[in-house]
C-alpha positions in Angstrom: 27.0 -0.6 0.9 24.8 2.2 0.3 21.1 2.4 1.4 19.0 4.4 -0.6 16.1 5.6 0.2 12.9 8.0 -2.2 10.7 9.8 -1.4 7.9 11.6 -3.3 7.4 15.2 -2.0 3.9 15.9 -2.9 1.5 18.3 -3.4 -2.2 18.3 -3.1 -5.6 20.0 -3.6 -9.6 19.1 -3.2 -9.1 15.2 -4.0 -8.7 12.1 -3.1 -5.6 10.8 -4.8 -3.3 7.2 -4.5 0.2 7.2 -5.5 0.9 3.8 -7.4 4.9 2.5 -7.7 5.0 -0.1 -10.1 1.4 -0.7 -10.3 1.5 -1.4 -6.1 -0.1 1.6 -4.0 2.5 2.9 -1.9 -0.4 5.8 -0.3 -4.1 7.2 -0.5 -5.1 10.1 1.5 -8.7 12.3 0.9 -7.3 16.0 0.8 -10.2 18.1 1.7 -8.1 21.1 1.6 -4.8 21.6 0.4 -2.0 19.3 2.0 1.6 18.8 1.3 3.6 15.5 2.2 6.8 13.3 1.8 5.5 9.2 0.9 8.7 6.7 1.1 7.8 4.8 -1.8 11.3 2.5 -1.1 8.3 -0.5 -0.8 6.6 -0.4 -3.8 10.4 -0.7 -5.6 11.6 -4.8 -6.8 14.9 -3.9 -7.7 17.4 -1.6 -9.7 16.4 -0.3 -13.1 13.7 1.7 -14.2 10.1 2.2 -11.9 6.9 3.1 -12.8 4.9 5.7 -11.2 1.3 6.7 -11.6 -0.8 9.0 -9.6 -4.3 8.6 -9.7 -7.3 12.1 -9.1 -10.4 11.0 -8.0 -13.4 13.1 -6.2 -13.3 13.9 -3.1 -14.6 10.7 -0.8 -18.3 10.7 -1.4 -18.4 12.6 -3.8 -18.9 11.7 -7.9 -17.2 14.4 -10.0 -13.5 15.8 -9.4 -13.1 19.7 -7.7 -12.1 22.5 -10.5 -8.8 23.3 -8.9 -7.8 19.4 -8.1 -4.2 18.8 -8.8 -1.6 16.5 -6.9 2.3 17.8 -7.4 4.9 15.3 -7.1 8.7 14.8 -7.7 11.0 11.9 -6.6 13.8 12.6 -4.4 16.7 10.6 -4.4 18.3 10.2 -0.5 21.0 8.2 0.6 20.3 7.0 4.2 23.6 4.9 5.0 24.9 6.8 7.7 21.6 7.0 9.4 21.2 10.8 8.2 18.7 11.5 5.2 21.8 12.5 2.7 20.5 14.2 -0.3 21.9 12.7 -3.4 19.3 14.1 -6.7 15.9 15.5 -7.2 14.1 14.0 -10.4 11.7 16.2 -12.2 8.5 17.6 -11.2 5.6 16.4 -12.6 1.8 18.0 -11.7 -1.7 16.8 -12.9 -3.1 17.8 -15.6 -6.2 21.0 -15.4 -9.5 19.0 -14.6 -12.2 17.9 -17.4 -15.6 17.2 -17.3 -14.5 13.5 -16.2 -14.3 11.7 -12.7 -10.8 10.6 -13.2 -7.0 11.9 -13.8 -4.0 9.4 -14.1 -0.8 11.2 -14.7 2.5 8.8 -15.6 6.1 9.1 -15.1 8.8 6.7 -14.6 12.4 7.2 -13.0 15.6 4.7 -12.6 16.5 3.6 -9.1 19.3 2.6 -7.5 19.3 0.2 -4.9 21.1 -2.8 -3.8 18.6 -5.1 -2.3 16.1 -7.4 -4.8 12.8 -8.6 -3.7 11.7 -11.7 -3.5 7.7 -10.8 -3.9 4.4 -10.5 -6.0 7.0 -10.6 -9.2 6.6 -14.7 -9.1 2.6 -14.8 -8.8 -0.2 -15.7 -11.2 -2.5 -13.4 -13.0 -5.5 -13.4 -10.4 -8.2 -12.6 -12.9 -7.3 -15.6 -15.2 -7.7 -18.2 -12.4 -10.0 -20.9 -12.9 -12.2 -20.8 -8.8 -13.9 -18.0 -7.6 -10.9 -15.1 -6.2 -13.8 -13.4 -4.1 -14.9 -16.5 -2.0 -11.4 -17.1 -1.7 -10.5 -14.1 -0.5 -13.1 -13.7 2.5 -12.2 -16.7 3.6 -8.0 -15.7 3.5 -9.7 -13.0 5.6 -11.4 -14.6 7.8 -8.9 -16.8 9.2 -7.1 -13.9 9.9 -10.2 -11.7 11.6 -10.4 -15.1 13.6 -6.5 -15.8 14.6 -6.5 -12.3 15.8 -9.5 -11.9 17.9 -8.8 -15.4 19.5 -5.1 -13.8 20.3 -4.0 -16.5 17.9 -0.9 -14.1 17.1 1.6 -16.2 15.9 -0.6 -17.3 12.9 -1.3 -13.9 12.4 2.6 -13.3 12.1 3.3 -16.4 10.2 1.6 -14.9 7.5 2.8 -11.6 7.3 6.3 -12.9 7.4 6.9 -12.4 3.9 5.4 -9.0 4.3 7.5 -7.4 7.1 11.3 -9.4 5.6 11.0 -7.3 1.9 9.3 -4.1 4.1 12.2 -4.2 6.6 14.9 -4.9 3.5 13.4 -2.2 1.0 12.9 0.4 4.3 16.4 -0.6 5.5 15.4 -1.9 9.0 17.1 -3.6 11.9 15.5 -6.2 13.1 14.4 -4.3 16.5 12.6 -1.8 13.9 10.4 -4.6 12.7 9.7 -6.6 15.3 8.1 -3.4 16.8 6.0 -3.1 13.1 4.3 -6.3 14.3 3.7 -5.7 17.9 2.3 -2.3 17.7 -0.9 -4.0 15.8 -1.1 -6.6 18.4 -0.2 -3.8 21.0 -3.8 -2.0 19.7 -5.6 -5.2 20.0 -4.5 -5.8 23.4 -5.6 -2.3 23.9 -9.4 -2.0 22.6 -9.2 -2.8 19.0 -11.0 -5.8 17.6 -10.3 -7.1 14.2 -14.4 -6.7 12.7 -16.2 -8.5 10.2 -16.0 -8.9 6.0 -19.0 -6.6 4.8 -21.3 -7.8 2.6 -20.5 -5.1 -0.4 -16.3 -5.8 -0.8 -15.3 -5.6 -4.3 -11.6 -6.8 -5.0 -9.0 -3.9 -6.0 -6.1 -5.9 -8.7 -2.6 -4.6 -8.5 1.2 -5.2 -9.6 -0.4 -6.1 -13.0 -2.9 -8.9 -11.9 -0.6 -10.5 -9.6 -2.0 -9.2 -6.4 -5.3 -8.3 -5.2 -7.0 -7.4 -2.1 -10.4 -6.6 -0.9 -11.8 -3.1 -0.3 -15.0 -1.0 1.0 -17.2 1.1 -0.6 -15.4 4.1 1.1 -11.9 2.4 -1.0 -10.7 1.2 2.5 -9.3 -1.9 2.9 -12.6 -4.4 4.2 -9.7 -6.0 6.8 -9.3 -3.4 9.8 -9.3 -3.1 13.3 -12.0 -1.0 16.0 -12.2 0.5 18.9 -15.7 0.3 20.1 -15.1 2.8 22.7 -13.2 5.5 21.4 -14.4 5.3 17.1 -10.5 4.8 16.7 -10.1 3.1 12.8 -6.5 1.2 11.7 -6.4 -0.5 8.3 -4.6 -3.3 7.6 -3.0 -2.8 3.9 -2.7 -6.9 3.5 -2.7 -7.5 -0.2 -3.1 -11.5 -1.6 -0.9 -13.1 -4.6 -1.2 -16.6 -5.8 2.7 -18.4 -6.4 2.4 -21.0 -8.7 2.7 -24.6 -7.6 1.4 -23.2 -4.3 -2.1 -23.8 -2.5 -1.9 -21.1 -0.6 -2.3 -17.4 -1.1 1.1 -15.8 0.0 0.5 -11.9 1.7 2.6 -9.1 0.1 
């Protein structure tokens, strides 16, 4: 069976930008200068068929206006990785964001057809979180605090169980073997044993919705996830990109 893998061949200048696949952010970066990168996007592809891309270009972190020369240029590249190597299959059309005007945000949308052989059981089964009849922000803070307490109390089993579906889907979409999949969680737990600590949720966090309102995550004012690890000695930070999904007839949140 072919293992089809997609990357965004991307370059950006003087901006903070986000890449959304099917309304889920798969990459974001503050580019104070110029940068080129290859961005894996399979994590946002649930199944074969049409995929929606959205590029959001915002002011550099701390700024209020877009730099006059800010842009993002991108194209989708399709590979077959069945052999273990990246075998080029095809390249889709090139796109570039429009010239900057006196606005704080640029958005560019496009589509492409993906030929993946998998189908993920993920957020497509979730409820619209903007329609829930409870305090969603409070509920998300409580969920995050459970994770923070588990990590700092070294209850790694609970943390692993909560991320089980997210990691299973990542393994399927990225064609990871069992050892590679296991190492993703082990790396986080290793950092906790090496001086990192899960930090408390800040008071001024806000909710960021995605996946057409079926996913929600807490963000800090610097646009980074509210869940993160910090090493007080080295002043390093590791963010935990965790999104919560409400499933019908299920009282718990699922994490994707």
